[in-house]
Every structure is written in structure tokens, then in C-alpha cells.
C-alpha positions, 0 to 999 in steps of 0.5 A: 298436359299442364295448362295455366294462363294468367296474364298480368292484366287479369290481376289488375282487372280483378282488383278493379272488379272488387272495387266496383262490387260496391256500386252494383246491385246485380252480377250477370255472369256469362258461362259457356253452355258447353262447360258451364261449371268449368267456365265459372270463375270461382273468385266471382262467388267470393267477390259477389257475396250478397249480390243478386245473380243472373246466369246466362248460358251463352252459346247454348246453340253449340251445346246439347239441348238436354244438357242445357235443360239440366244445367238451367235446373242446376243453377235455378236450384242454387237460387240464381235466375237463368237464361239460355241464350245465343248472343250472336243470333239474339236468341234469349235476349227478350228474356233478359229484362224479366230475369233482371227484374226477378233477380232484383225484386227485393232491391226494387221493392226496398227502393219503392218502400223508401220512395226511390222510384225509377233508379236503374238496376246497376249490373256488372257483366262478368265471365272468363275470356272469350265467353261472349260478354261484349257480344252480349252487351252489343246485342242487348243494347242494339248497337256496338258499345263494347269491343268484341273479338273471337279470341280472349283478352279483347276487353281490357278495362271496365266500362259503364253502358246505360241501356235504358232508364231501368238498367245500366251495365258495367262491362268487365274484362274476362278474367281467369283465376291464378291456378287450375287445381283440376287440369280437366278444367284447364283442358275444357277451357282450352277446347273452347278457346278461353285460353290463348291458343299460342301457349298450347300444343294443339296436337296434344289437345286435339288428341284429348278432345278426340278421346272424349268424343269417341266415348261421348259423341262418336257420331260427331267424328264419323259424320263430319270426317267420313270415318266408318267407326271410331270405336277401339281406335287410338286418337292419333289414328282418328286424327290421321284420318281427319288429316287425310280427309281434310288434305292436310299434307306436307312435302313428301306426302306426310300428314300435317297433324298441326294443320289437322288439329287446327281445322278440327278445333275450328270445326268443334268451336263453330259447331260443325261437329254438332251440339256437344256438351263437355260436362254435366251438372254435379248431383245436387243433394235434396234440400228440405 
């Protein structure tokens, strides 16, 4: 299954982001805690060379907590500040200011030595589509500053938001990169809703995710859909049982696999299948 999605507005957004990099001190990058590596745009590292970095593991409530700890340690090992959070509930928001100050300690000290006091940190908020940037900004600001939506592509242009005397945020549109070299990355982004559903074959996609869950989280399927066991079953057979349990039928009593696939993804994306992480950190080499 080949997945590519790079609408024209993303090229424009990337150009604007490159221009704005010279105005900022810090990059706040939201990643989806279920796929922290796949949900990182590789272009950001290139565009943001030399900038302080803060990684927000958003939607951490939907991810396996043991994996969250591993990912936090992984990004800390790369020299980034890291906060696990859930923008919708507000979990982790209280740690943000401290993490920003820590990430920008050198810049703040440099300003102080020059006699520049109380200049706010200017931070760019970046991330792929539907990762929760606007929800984060609104939760952090305590008011609706940025448009939100449960689909990719709601934020169209850059927008400065002054939060307080110490921090200003630049909201940016979610951007992907022109080509997924590894199709597993494209699949994972499709699973979490960062690729437009309208260009996807949801039935094929459901079979791919079911196959993964059978190996890594079988209880997610057996518990939610009253399936006795998924071991040794073909993914299509599991989807058929999901269709049966969720009464996804068409005329003549045939199963409506399209409807079953949509309901399955609703369950996965909302956390009704439990806390599921789709990838673990790569092994880091020991650093002296």
C-alpha cells in the first residue's frame, strides 16, 4: 500500500517557516507519542539547526506508558528538553514553562550579560498535521487563540501569539515532507489520522493495523470486540468479526467492511482499544 500526501500549501508553509526561523529562539516540536519518530518531520532538524529544542510527546495518554518513558529518555539523550503531555486534558502543561526556560538557559544568560532584561523567548510551534499544535496553544494560553479540528490541514498560515511577558509563540501549519522513503512511516501516519483519510483505502489500512495488533497488542482486539483469540487468524477474518460485533451489514446480510474499518479506526484513534504505541526508540550508541 503506497501512501503519499503533500498538498500544495505545505510547500508555501515550509518556505514561510524557513523565513521565520531567524526570528525565533526555540523550536517547540509536537510529536504523537504513539509514533514519535514517524511523526517527526525530518525537514525541521535541517531548518532549525542551532536552535534550542523542546519535544512535546503529545497524546501520551493514548500511548503505552512504558514506551513513553523510553521515548522521553531517547530524546533527552539527543540533548532535547522533553515533556509528556495530553493537550486535551491539560496534563503536562505545568511543566512547559520550566522546560522552555531550561531549553533557552544559554540565550537568557547571554541576554542578561548584555543587560537585556525581560525579553520574551520567541518559540515556533511545529509538527505534522493533526498532531495537536493548535490544541496545545489554546490549552497553554487558556483561551482560543488558534483554530483546531480533528483532521489535518486546519491551520493554514503562521500566527504570532503573545502568552505572557516571558514567552511568545508562533503557530505554524502542519507540514509533512514531499516523499515517505519508508512506507511504514506513511502507514503509521495514516493510522493516527495525519494523512487525509479521503485518499486512503481504509479497509486495506485496517488489515495492516490489525496485523500489527495481533502480534503486539492482541488483548486490544479480543477485549474490545469479544473475539476469543486472534492468534493464527488472518486479518480479514478479524475484520469480519469486528463487522459482525458492530453490526456492519449491507443488504443481503453481507458484511460492510468499509464501515467496520471506519469504526475500527475511530476506536483506535480515540483510545478505546487501550494505550498502544506503534514504534519503539532505536538503540542509541553509548556516548562518552
